[in-house]
N, C-alpha and C positions, 0 to 999 in steps of 0.2 A: 504494500500500500504506500502511495506517495504521501509524503508529509505536505501539509498545506501551510504556507507561510501566513502568519497572522497579519491582518491589515486593519486600518482604521479608515472609515469613510463617513462622510456626513450624509444626513437624510433630512428631507424637508417635512415639516409638520403642516398638514392642511386641514381645513375645516370640512367636515363631512356631516351635514345636518347639524344635530346638537352635540356631536362628538368631534374628536380630532383623530385623523389618520396619519400614518407615516408613509412616505413614498420611499421605497427601497430601490437603489440603483440596480440596473439589469445584472451587473456582475455579481452583486450580493445575492440576488434571487437565483442565479445560476449556480453559485457555490453552495447555496442551501438546497438546491434541487427542488425548488418550489415555483409555482406559477400563481397567477391571480385565481382566487377562490380556494386555494389550499389552506389548511389549518396550520398555524404555527403556535408555538408554546412560549410564553413569557415567564421567565423565572427570575426571582430575586437572587442576587449573588452577593457575596461578601463585599464590604466597602461601598455600599450604596450603588452597586452596579446592577444592571438588569440585562439579562441575556434573552435573545430571541432565537429560537431554534426550530428546526423542522421536526424534531422528536421531543417527546416529553422526557426530560432528564430523569425524573423520578421513576418513570416506567422503565427506561433503559437500565437504570441502576437496579431496580427490582428484578428484571429479567437476568441480569448478570449474576445477581445473588442466587436466583433460582437455578441457573445453569451450574454454578459452583456446587450447590447442594446436590443436584442430580448427579454430577460427576463424582463427587466425593462419597456419596452415600448410595451408589448404584446398587449394591448388593441388598441393602436394607429396603430400598424402594422396590426391587424385584420381588422380595418376599411379601411386602405389603400389597403388591399388585395381584397376588394369587388369590 
């Protein structure tokens, strides 16, 4: 897997009805592999930071933990499945 170089870009806030939307540059959408209408996840990060991602970070972490349990406890799970 190729490492992706971190970058910083600006984005414009625009009025959308009674709300405010954010306009993401095409290159950001491409790196996130999302298009108009896709769902993104907004997560609070340390240091007053907010991240916007194509995947729910909590779900990704939970699945990684589940995979580790399944890998480590394969024998026990096989017995329980009988």
